[in-house]
TIVO-2410 file (N, C-alpha, C; in nm, 3 decimals):
# residues 152
REC num residu      c1      c2      c3 atome chaine
REC   1      M   2.142   0.938   5.177     N      A
REC   1      M   2.060   0.856   5.093    CA      A
REC   1      M   2.145   0.805   4.976     C      A
REC   2      K   2.128   0.680   4.943     N      A
REC   2      K   2.204   0.613   4.839    CA      A
REC   2      K   2.137   0.635   4.704     C      A
REC   3      K   2.218   0.666   4.601     N      A
REC   3      K   2.166   0.687   4.466    CA      A
REC   3      K   2.135   0.551   4.403     C      A
REC   4      S   2.018   0.539   4.340     N      A
REC   4      S   1.973   0.414   4.279    CA      A
REC   4      S   2.037   0.397   4.141     C      A
REC   5      L   2.085   0.275   4.115     N      A
REC   5      L   2.140   0.242   3.983    CA      A
REC   5      L   2.049   0.139   3.920     C      A
REC   6      G   1.996   0.168   3.799     N      A
REC   6      G   1.911   0.072   3.730    CA      A
REC   6      G   1.766   0.115   3.728     C      A
REC   7      F   1.680   0.018   3.694     N      A
REC   7      F   1.537   0.044   3.678    CA      A
REC   7      F   1.459  -0.028   3.786     C      A
REC   8      T   1.345   0.028   3.818     N      A
REC   8      T   1.258  -0.040   3.913    CA      A
REC   8      T   1.177  -0.146   3.840     C      A
REC   9      L   1.119  -0.235   3.914     N      A
REC   9      L   1.037  -0.341   3.857    CA      A
REC   9      L   0.918  -0.283   3.781     C      A
REC  10      I   0.857  -0.180   3.831     N      A
REC  10      I   0.743  -0.115   3.764    CA      A
REC  10      I   0.786  -0.059   3.629     C      A
REC  11      E   0.900   0.008   3.623     N      A
REC  11      E   0.949   0.065   3.496    CA      A
REC  11      E   0.974  -0.046   3.393     C      A
REC  12      L   1.032  -0.156   3.435     N      A
REC  12      L   1.056  -0.267   3.344    CA      A
REC  12      L   0.926  -0.329   3.293     C      A
REC  13      M   0.828  -0.344   3.382     N      A
REC  13      M   0.699  -0.401   3.342    CA      A
REC  13      M   0.627  -0.311   3.241     C      A
REC  14      I   0.632  -0.182   3.263     N      A
REC  14      I   0.568  -0.088   3.170    CA      A
REC  14      I   0.637  -0.093   3.034     C      A
REC  15      T   0.770  -0.097   3.033     N      A
REC  15      T   0.846  -0.105   2.908    CA      A
REC  15      T   0.813  -0.233   2.831     C      A
REC  16      I   0.808  -0.345   2.901     N      A
REC  16      I   0.776  -0.472   2.837    CA      A
REC  16      I   0.633  -0.470   2.781     C      A
REC  17      A   0.540  -0.410   2.853     N      A
REC  17      A   0.402  -0.402   2.806    CA      A
REC  17      A   0.393  -0.317   2.679     C      A
REC  18      I   0.465  -0.206   2.673     N      A
REC  18      I   0.464  -0.120   2.554    CA      A
REC  18      I   0.524  -0.194   2.435     C      A
REC  19      V   0.635  -0.264   2.456     N      A
REC  19      V   0.699  -0.340   2.348    CA      A
REC  19      V   0.604  -0.449   2.298     C      A
REC  20      A   0.535  -0.518   2.387     N      A
REC  20      A   0.441  -0.624   2.348    CA      A
REC  20      A   0.326  -0.567   2.265     C      A
REC  21      I   0.276  -0.452   2.302     N      A
REC  21      I   0.168  -0.388   2.225    CA      A
REC  21      I   0.217  -0.351   2.085     C      A
REC  22      L   0.336  -0.294   2.075     N      A
REC  22      L   0.391  -0.256   1.945    CA      A
REC  22      L   0.414  -0.378   1.856     C      A
REC  23      I   0.461  -0.487   1.912     N      A
REC  23      I   0.481  -0.610   1.835    CA      A
REC  23      I   0.346  -0.665   1.790     C      A
REC  24      G   0.247  -0.661   1.878     N      A
REC  24      G   0.113  -0.710   1.842    CA      A
REC  24      G   0.051  -0.632   1.728     C      A
REC  25      I   0.081  -0.505   1.719     N      A
REC  25      I   0.029  -0.422   1.610    CA      A
REC  25      I   0.111  -0.445   1.483     C      A
REC  26      G   0.241  -0.461   1.496     N      A
REC  26      G   0.330  -0.468   1.380    CA      A
REC  26      G   0.331  -0.600   1.306     C      A
REC  27      V   0.316  -0.712   1.375     N      A
REC  27      V   0.328  -0.843   1.311    CA      A
REC  27      V   0.221  -0.866   1.203     C      A
REC  28      P   0.092  -0.842   1.227     N      A
REC  28      P  -0.005  -0.862   1.119    CA      A
REC  28      P   0.022  -0.773   0.998     C      A
REC  29      S   0.062  -0.650   1.023     N      A
REC  29      S   0.093  -0.560   0.912    CA      A
REC  29      S   0.212  -0.612   0.832     C      A
REC  30      Y   0.312  -0.664   0.898     N      A
REC  30      Y   0.429  -0.720   0.831    CA      A
REC  30      Y   0.391  -0.843   0.750     C      A
REC  31      Q   0.304  -0.928   0.805     N      A
REC  31      Q   0.261  -1.048   0.733    CA      A
REC  31      Q   0.185  -1.011   0.606     C      A
REC  32      N   0.100  -0.907   0.613     N      A
REC  32      N   0.029  -0.862   0.494    CA      A
REC  32      N   0.125  -0.807   0.389     C      A
REC  33      T   0.226  -0.736   0.434     N      A
REC  33      T   0.326  -0.681   0.342    CA      A
REC  33      T   0.403  -0.793   0.272     C      A
REC  34      V   0.441  -0.895   0.347     N      A
REC  34      V   0.515  -1.007   0.289    CA      A
REC  34      V   0.426  -1.080   0.187     C      A
REC  35      Q   0.300  -1.104   0.221     N      A
REC  35      Q   0.209  -1.174   0.130    CA      A
REC  35      Q   0.187  -1.092   0.004     C      A
REC  36      Q   0.169  -0.961   0.016     N      A
REC  36      Q   0.149  -0.876  -0.102    CA      A
REC  36      Q   0.274  -0.876  -0.189     C      A
REC  37      S   0.390  -0.880  -0.128     N      A
REC  37      S   0.516  -0.887  -0.203    CA      A
REC  37      S   0.524  -1.017  -0.283     C      A
REC  38      R   0.481  -1.128  -0.223     N      A
REC  38      R   0.480  -1.256  -0.294    CA      A
REC  38      R   0.384  -1.252  -0.412     C      A
REC  39      I   0.269  -1.189  -0.395     N      A
REC  39      I   0.172  -1.176  -0.503    CA      A
REC  39      I   0.230  -1.091  -0.616     C      A
REC  40      D   0.294  -0.981  -0.581     N      A
REC  40      D   0.355  -0.894  -0.682    CA      A
REC  40      D   0.465  -0.966  -0.759     C      A
REC  41      D   0.548  -1.041  -0.689     N      A
REC  41      D   0.655  -1.118  -0.754    CA      A
REC  41      D   0.596  -1.223  -0.848     C      A
REC  42      A   0.491  -1.291  -0.803     N      A
REC  42      A   0.427  -1.393  -0.886    CA      A
REC  42      A   0.366  -1.331  -1.011     C      A
REC  43      T   0.304  -1.215  -0.997     N      A
REC  43      T   0.246  -1.145  -1.112    CA      A
REC  43      T   0.352  -1.117  -1.217     C      A
REC  44      T   0.466  -1.069  -1.174     N      A
REC  44      T   0.576  -1.040  -1.266    CA      A
REC  44      T   0.626  -1.166  -1.335     C      A
REC  45      L   0.644  -1.273  -1.257     N      A
REC  45      L   0.692  -1.399  -1.315    CA      A
REC  45      L   0.593  -1.459  -1.415     C      A
REC  46      I   0.465  -1.456  -1.382     N      A
REC  46      I   0.363  -1.511  -1.472    CA      A
REC  46      I   0.358  -1.431  -1.602     C      A
REC  47      N   0.358  -1.298  -1.590     N      A
REC  47      N   0.358  -1.215  -1.711    CA      A
REC  47      N   0.482  -1.240  -1.796     C      A
REC  48      S   0.596  -1.258  -1.733     N      A
REC  48      S   0.720  -1.287  -1.806    CA      A
REC  48      S   0.710  -1.421  -1.878     C      A
REC  49      A   0.656  -1.522  -1.811     N      A
REC  49      A   0.642  -1.655  -1.871    CA      A
REC  49      A   0.546  -1.651  -1.990     C      A
REC  50      L   0.437  -1.576  -1.977     N      A
REC  50      L   0.342  -1.564  -2.087    CA      A
REC  50      L   0.404  -1.490  -2.206     C      A
REC  51      S   0.477  -1.385  -2.179     N      A
REC  51      S   0.543  -1.310  -2.284    CA      A
REC  51      S   0.648  -1.395  -2.355     C      A
REC  52      Y   0.723  -1.471  -2.278     N      A
REC  52      Y   0.825  -1.559  -2.335    CA      A
REC  52      Y   0.759  -1.665  -2.425     C      A
REC  53      A   0.649  -1.721  -2.378     N      A
REC  53      A   0.579  -1.823  -2.456    CA      A
REC  53      A   0.528  -1.766  -2.588     C      A
REC  54      K   0.468  -1.649  -2.582     N      A
REC  54      K   0.416  -1.585  -2.704    CA      A
REC  54      K   0.529  -1.557  -2.802     C      A
REC  55      N   0.637  -1.496  -2.753     N      A
REC  55      N   0.750  -1.461  -2.840    CA      A
REC  55      N   0.818  -1.584  -2.897     C      A
REC  56      T   0.831  -1.689  -2.817     N      A
REC  56      T   0.895  -1.812  -2.865    CA      A
REC  56      T   0.810  -1.881  -2.971     C      A
REC  57      A   0.679  -1.882  -2.952     N      A
REC  57      A   0.589  -1.942  -3.051    CA      A
REC  57      A   0.602  -1.868  -3.184     C      A
REC  58      M   0.609  -1.736  -3.180     N      A
REC  58      M   0.622  -1.658  -3.303    CA      A
REC  58      M   0.761  -1.676  -3.365     C      A
REC  59      A   0.864  -1.675  -3.283     N      A
REC  59      A   1.001  -1.686  -3.334    CA      A
REC  59      A   1.026  -1.820  -3.402     C      A
REC  60      H   0.968  -1.926  -3.349     N      A
REC  60      H   0.989  -2.059  -3.405    CA      A
REC  60      H   0.876  -2.103  -3.498     C      A
REC  61      N   0.777  -2.015  -3.513     N      A
REC  61      N   0.664  -2.040  -3.601    CA      A
REC  61      N   0.600  -2.177  -3.575     C      A
REC  62      R   0.570  -2.200  -3.446     N      A
REC  62      R   0.509  -2.328  -3.410    CA      A
REC  62      R   0.417  -2.309  -3.289     C      A
REC  63      T   0.326  -2.400  -3.273     N      A
REC  63      T   0.233  -2.398  -3.160    CA      A
REC  63      T   0.304  -2.451  -3.036     C      A
REC  64      L   0.284  -2.380  -2.925     N      A
REC  64      L   0.341  -2.422  -2.796    CA      A
REC  64      L   0.229  -2.433  -2.693     C      A
REC  65      Y   0.252  -2.516  -2.593     N      A
REC  65      Y   0.150  -2.547  -2.493    CA      A
REC  65      Y   0.202  -2.515  -2.353     C      A
REC  66      M   0.122  -2.443  -2.276     N      A
REC  66      M   0.160  -2.410  -2.138    CA      A
REC  66      M   0.067  -2.483  -2.042     C      A
REC  67      T   0.126  -2.557  -1.951     N      A
REC  67      T   0.051  -2.625  -1.846    CA      A
REC  67      T   0.107  -2.581  -1.711     C      A
REC  68      V   0.042  -2.624  -1.605     N      A
REC  68      V   0.090  -2.591  -1.471    CA      A
REC  68      V   0.099  -2.719  -1.388     C      A
REC  69      S   0.208  -2.730  -1.313     N      A
REC  69      S   0.227  -2.845  -1.225    CA      A
REC  69      S   0.319  -2.803  -1.110     C      A
REC  70      N   0.276  -2.829  -0.989     N      A
REC  70      N   0.357  -2.799  -0.869    CA      A
REC  70      N   0.407  -2.655  -0.867     C      A
REC  71      N   0.316  -2.560  -0.886     N      A
REC  71      N   0.348  -2.418  -0.885    CA      A
REC  71      N   0.449  -2.377  -0.992     C      A
REC  72      T   0.455  -2.453  -1.101     N      A
REC  72      T   0.546  -2.426  -1.211    CA      A
REC  72      T   0.469  -2.419  -1.341     C      A
REC  73      L   0.492  -2.313  -1.418     N      A
REC  73      L   0.437  -2.303  -1.552    CA      A
REC  73      L   0.534  -2.373  -1.647     C      A
REC  74      I   0.483  -2.468  -1.723     N      A
REC  74      I   0.567  -2.548  -1.812    CA      A
REC  74      I   0.526  -2.519  -1.956     C      A
REC  75      L   0.623  -2.474  -2.035     N      A
REC  75      L   0.601  -2.447  -2.177    CA      A
REC  75      L   0.665  -2.560  -2.256     C      A
REC  76      A   0.587  -2.626  -2.342     N      A
REC  76      A   0.636  -2.742  -2.416    CA      A
REC  76      A   0.583  -2.742  -2.558     C      A
REC  77      T   0.640  -2.832  -2.638     N      A
REC  77      T   0.599  -2.844  -2.778    CA      A
REC  77      T   0.473  -2.929  -2.795     C      A
REC  78      G   0.429  -2.992  -2.691     N      A
REC  78      G   0.309  -3.075  -2.697    CA      A
REC  78      G   0.258  -3.103  -2.557     C      A
REC  79      T   0.158  -3.189  -2.547     N      A
REC  79      T   0.098  -3.219  -2.417    CA      A
REC  79      T   0.132  -3.359  -2.367     C      A
REC  80      T   0.208  -3.434  -2.444     N      A
REC  80      T   0.244  -3.570  -2.401    CA      A
REC  80      T   0.375  -3.567  -2.324     C      A
REC  81      A   0.405  -3.678  -2.259     N      A
REC  81      A   0.530  -3.687  -2.182    CA      A
REC  81      A   0.652  -3.679  -2.273     C      A
REC  82      A   0.636  -3.715  -2.401     N      A
REC  82      A   0.748  -3.712  -2.495    CA      A
REC  82      A   0.774  -3.573  -2.552     C      A
REC  83      A   0.688  -3.477  -2.522     N      A
REC  83      A   0.703  -3.341  -2.575    CA      A
REC  83      A   0.828  -3.275  -2.518     C      A
REC  84      E   0.890  -3.192  -2.601     N      A
REC  84      E   1.010  -3.119  -2.559    CA      A
REC  84      E   0.969  -3.002  -2.470     C      A
REC  85      I   1.030  -2.992  -2.352     N      A
REC  85      I   1.003  -2.882  -2.262    CA      A
REC  85      I   1.092  -2.765  -2.302     C      A
REC  86      I   1.030  -2.652  -2.331     N      A
REC  86      I   1.101  -2.532  -2.375    CA      A
REC  86      I   1.145  -2.450  -2.254     C      A
REC  87      N   1.056  -2.435  -2.156     N      A
REC  87      N   1.085  -2.349  -2.041    CA      A
REC  87      N   1.000  -2.392  -1.923     C      A
REC  88      K   1.057  -2.376  -1.804     N      A
REC  88      K   0.984  -2.395  -1.678    CA      A
REC  88      K   1.002  -2.270  -1.594     C      A
REC  89      T   0.892  -2.219  -1.542     N      A
REC  89      T   0.896  -2.102  -1.455    CA      A
REC  89      T   0.830  -2.137  -1.324     C      A
REC  90      T   0.909  -2.154  -1.219     N      A
REC  90      T   0.855  -2.184  -1.088    CA      A
REC  90      T   0.814  -2.053  -1.022     C      A
REC  91      I   0.689  -2.046  -0.984     N      A
REC  91      I   0.634  -1.924  -0.926    CA      A
REC  91      I   0.662  -1.917  -0.777     C      A
REC  92      D   0.643  -2.027  -0.706     N      A
REC  92      D   0.661  -2.026  -0.560    CA      A
REC  92      D   0.690  -2.168  -0.514     C      A
REC  93      T   0.787  -2.183  -0.425     N      A
REC  93      T   0.822  -2.316  -0.375    CA      A
REC  93      T   0.752  -2.347  -0.243     C      A
REC  94      D   0.677  -2.253  -0.189     N      A
REC  94      D   0.607  -2.274  -0.062    CA      A
REC  94      D   0.491  -2.372  -0.081     C      A
REC  95      S   0.483  -2.470   0.006     N      A
REC  95      S   0.378  -2.572  -0.007    CA      A
REC  95      S   0.238  -2.516   0.023     C      A
REC  96      N   0.229  -2.399   0.087     N      A
REC  96      N   0.098  -2.340   0.116    CA      A
REC  96      N   0.042  -2.261  -0.001     C      A
REC  97      S   0.125  -2.231  -0.099     N      A
REC  97      S   0.077  -2.154  -0.213    CA      A
REC  97      S   0.025  -2.248  -0.321     C      A
REC  98      N  -0.057  -2.192  -0.410     N      A
REC  98      N  -0.118  -2.273  -0.514    CA      A
REC  98      N  -0.124  -2.193  -0.644     C      A
REC  99      L  -0.075  -2.253  -0.751     N      A
REC  99      L  -0.083  -2.197  -0.885    CA      A
REC  99      L  -0.164  -2.294  -0.969     C      A
REC 100      S  -0.268  -2.244  -1.034     N      A
REC 100      S  -0.354  -2.333  -1.112    CA      A
REC 100      S  -0.428  -2.255  -1.219     C      A
REC 101      F  -0.485  -2.329  -1.314     N      A
REC 101      F  -0.580  -2.272  -1.409    CA      A
REC 101      F  -0.717  -2.287  -1.347     C      A
REC 102      T  -0.800  -2.184  -1.357     N      A
REC 102      T  -0.931  -2.191  -1.291    CA      A
REC 102      T  -1.034  -2.267  -1.372     C      A
REC 103      D  -1.010  -2.288  -1.501     N      A
REC 103      D  -1.103  -2.364  -1.584    CA      A
REC 103      D  -1.054  -2.509  -1.593     C      A
REC 104      P  -1.114  -2.600  -1.514     N      A
REC 104      P  -1.066  -2.739  -1.516    CA      A
REC 104      P  -1.089  -2.808  -1.650     C      A
REC 105      G  -1.180  -2.755  -1.729     N      A
REC 105      G  -1.206  -2.815  -1.861    CA      A
REC 105      G  -1.098  -2.780  -1.962     C      A
REC 106      V  -1.021  -2.674  -1.935     N      A
REC 106      V  -0.913  -2.631  -2.024    CA      A
REC 106      V  -0.787  -2.611  -1.940     C      A
REC 107      P  -0.718  -2.720  -1.903     N      A
REC 107      P  -0.601  -2.709  -1.815    CA      A
REC 107      P  -0.473  -2.673  -1.891     C      A
REC 108      I  -0.486  -2.588  -1.993     N      A
REC 108      I  -0.372  -2.559  -2.079    CA      A
REC 108      I  -0.395  -2.425  -2.149     C      A
REC 109      I  -0.286  -2.358  -2.184     N      A
REC 109      I  -0.293  -2.240  -2.271    CA      A
REC 109      I  -0.215  -2.274  -2.396     C      A
REC 110      I  -0.280  -2.259  -2.511     N      A
REC 110      I  -0.217  -2.293  -2.639    CA      A
REC 110      I  -0.176  -2.164  -2.710     C      A
REC 111      F  -0.045  -2.149  -2.733     N      A
REC 111      F   0.008  -2.034  -2.804    CA      A
REC 111      F   0.026  -2.070  -2.950     C      A
REC 112      R  -0.046  -2.002  -3.039     N      A
REC 112      R  -0.036  -2.029  -3.182    CA      A
REC 112      R   0.094  -1.969  -3.237     C      A
REC 113      A   0.131  -2.011  -3.356     N      A
REC 113      A   0.254  -1.962  -3.421    CA      A
REC 113      A   0.250  -1.812  -3.448     C      A
REC 114      N   0.130  -1.755  -3.458     N      A
REC 114      N   0.120  -1.610  -3.483    CA      A
REC 114      N   0.118  -1.528  -3.353     C      A
REC 115      G   0.134  -1.596  -3.239     N      A
REC 115      G   0.141  -1.527  -3.110    CA      A
REC 115      G   0.009  -1.511  -3.038     C      A
REC 116      T  -0.099  -1.552  -3.100     N      A
REC 116      T  -0.228  -1.543  -3.032    CA      A
REC 116      T  -0.251  -1.671  -2.952     C      A
REC 117      I  -0.352  -1.665  -2.868     N      A
REC 117      I  -0.384  -1.779  -2.783    CA      A
REC 117      I  -0.513  -1.843  -2.833     C      A
REC 118      A  -0.510  -1.974  -2.848     N      A
REC 118      A  -0.627  -2.046  -2.900    CA      A
REC 118      A  -0.747  -2.032  -2.808     C      A
REC 119      T  -0.726  -2.055  -2.681     N      A
REC 119      T  -0.834  -2.044  -2.582    CA      A
REC 119      T  -0.779  -1.972  -2.460     C      A
REC 120      G  -0.845  -1.865  -2.422     N      A
REC 120      G  -0.801  -1.793  -2.303    CA      A
REC 120      G  -0.826  -1.877  -2.178     C      A
REC 121      N  -0.761  -1.842  -2.073     N      A
REC 121      N  -0.779  -1.912  -1.947    CA      A
REC 121      N  -0.747  -1.814  -1.836     C      A
REC 122      T  -0.774  -1.853  -1.715     N      A
REC 122      T  -0.743  -1.771  -1.599    CA      A
REC 122      T  -0.644  -1.847  -1.512     C      A
REC 123      I  -0.535  -1.780  -1.480     N      A
REC 123      I  -0.434  -1.837  -1.391    CA      A
REC 123      I  -0.459  -1.781  -1.252     C      A
REC 124      R  -0.473  -1.870  -1.155     N      A
REC 124      R  -0.494  -1.827  -1.017    CA      A
REC 124      R  -0.370  -1.858  -0.934     C      A
REC 125      Y  -0.326  -1.758  -0.860     N      A
REC 125      Y  -0.213  -1.777  -0.768    CA      A
REC 125      Y  -0.258  -1.733  -0.630     C      A
REC 126      T  -0.249  -1.824  -0.534     N      A
REC 126      T  -0.287  -1.792  -0.396    CA      A
REC 126      T  -0.178  -1.839  -0.301     C      A
REC 127      P  -0.106  -1.746  -0.239     N      A
REC 127      P  -0.003  -1.784  -0.142    CA      A
REC 127      P  -0.059  -1.803  -0.001     C      A
REC 128      G  -0.187  -1.817   0.011     N      A
REC 128      G  -0.254  -1.831   0.141    CA      A
REC 128      G  -0.403  -1.820   0.116     C      A
REC 129      D  -0.470  -1.738   0.196     N      A
REC 129      D  -0.614  -1.721   0.178    CA      A
REC 129      D  -0.648  -1.606   0.084     C      A
REC 130      T  -0.547  -1.542   0.026     N      A
REC 130      T  -0.568  -1.434  -0.070    CA      A
REC 130      T  -0.484  -1.461  -0.193     C      A
REC 131      G  -0.506  -1.385  -0.297     N      A
REC 131      G  -0.425  -1.404  -0.417    CA      A
REC 131      G  -0.479  -1.326  -0.534     C      A
REC 132      I  -0.447  -1.375  -0.655     N      A
REC 132      I  -0.488  -1.307  -0.777    CA      A
REC 132      I  -0.542  -1.406  -0.878     C      A
REC 133      D  -0.629  -1.356  -0.963     N      A
REC 133      D  -0.672  -1.425  -1.084    CA      A
REC 133      D  -0.620  -1.340  -1.200     C      A
REC 134      M  -0.547  -1.405  -1.290     N      A
REC 134      M  -0.496  -1.336  -1.408    CA      A
REC 134      M  -0.568  -1.393  -1.530     C      A
REC 135      V  -0.659  -1.316  -1.587     N      A
REC 135      V  -0.731  -1.358  -1.706    CA      A
REC 135      V  -0.639  -1.332  -1.825     C      A
REC 136      V  -0.610  -1.438  -1.899     N      A
REC 136      V  -0.521  -1.428  -2.015    CA      A
REC 136      V  -0.607  -1.412  -2.139     C      A
REC 137      G  -0.591  -1.298  -2.207     N      A
REC 137      G  -0.668  -1.270  -2.326    CA      A
REC 137      G  -0.611  -1.338  -2.449     C      A
REC 138      I  -0.681  -1.327  -2.560     N      A
REC 138      I  -0.642  -1.396  -2.683    CA      A
REC 138      I  -0.508  -1.346  -2.738     C      A
REC 139      N  -0.470  -1.222  -2.705     N      A
REC 139      N  -0.341  -1.170  -2.751    CA      A
REC 139      N  -0.230  -1.187  -2.647     C      A
REC 140      G  -0.259  -1.256  -2.537     N      A
REC 140      G  -0.160  -1.283  -2.433    CA      A
REC 140      G  -0.155  -1.180  -2.323     C      A
REC 141      S  -0.236  -1.074  -2.335     N      A
REC 141      S  -0.239  -0.974  -2.229    CA      A
REC 141      S  -0.317  -1.028  -2.109     C      A
REC 142      T  -0.290  -0.973  -1.992     N      A
REC 142      T  -0.356  -1.022  -1.871    CA      A
REC 142      T  -0.432  -0.911  -1.803     C      A
REC 143      T  -0.539  -0.950  -1.738     N      A
REC 143      T  -0.617  -0.862  -1.653    CA      A
REC 143      T  -0.617  -0.925  -1.515     C      A
REC 144      I  -0.578  -0.847  -1.415     N      A
REC 144      I  -0.563  -0.900  -1.279    CA      A
REC 144      I  -0.683  -0.864  -1.193     C      A
REC 145      T  -0.732  -0.964  -1.122     N      A
REC 145      T  -0.836  -0.946  -1.023    CA      A
REC 145      T  -0.786  -1.005  -0.892     C      A
REC 146      Y  -0.799  -0.931  -0.784     N      A
REC 146      Y  -0.757  -0.982  -0.653    CA      A
REC 146      Y  -0.869  -1.065  -0.592     C      A
REC 147      V  -0.832  -1.178  -0.534     N      A
REC 147      V  -0.929  -1.264  -0.467    CA      A
REC 147      V  -0.894  -1.273  -0.320     C      A
REC 148      G  -0.993  -1.286  -0.237     N      A
REC 148      G  -0.969  -1.293  -0.094    CA      A
REC 148      G  -0.955  -1.155  -0.035     C      A
REC 149      N  -0.895  -1.146   0.082     N      A
REC 149      N  -0.883  -1.022   0.155    CA      A
REC 149      N  -0.742  -0.963   0.137     C      A
REC 150      T  -0.715  -0.902   0.021     N      A
REC 150      T  -0.583  -0.846  -0.007    CA      A
REC 150      T  -0.576  -0.697   0.020     C      A
REC 151      G  -0.688  -0.637   0.049     N      A
REC 151      G  -0.688  -0.493   0.073    CA      A
REC 151      G  -0.696  -0.413  -0.056     C      A
REC 152      H  -0.717  -0.475  -0.170     N      A
REC 152      H  -0.729  -0.403  -0.298    CA      A
REC 152      H  -0.873  -0.387  -0.337     C      A
***
């Protein structure tokens, strides 16, 4: 009797089926991990931009204005096109993500010279069907609420 070298067709089919099942289980979990990582990174960037705006307003003893455009937080000396831009913080370059203020009546955060905020607002970041709402308090602190199905 001749010794067999290699695998039988049945063994290969079973192996492929097991690998397919493992991939089917792992891909959604990986996608959720990647999305949560993007949310965590955005949270850090937004908090850093808010802190920078507050500190810069106090250091220069002047009012500064933060707006949002194309997933970028823009800190400037005014709201007109002629205003000097102090800082830009791009949160995400993905076209599927969205950064915005949730109050359309107040599309701006005004940082006073003493470091307080004239009117609070909520910054929403959604890299898909889930995301966060960051409520910005009068002293610049944030409270995070998860929106959508983030598992939190």
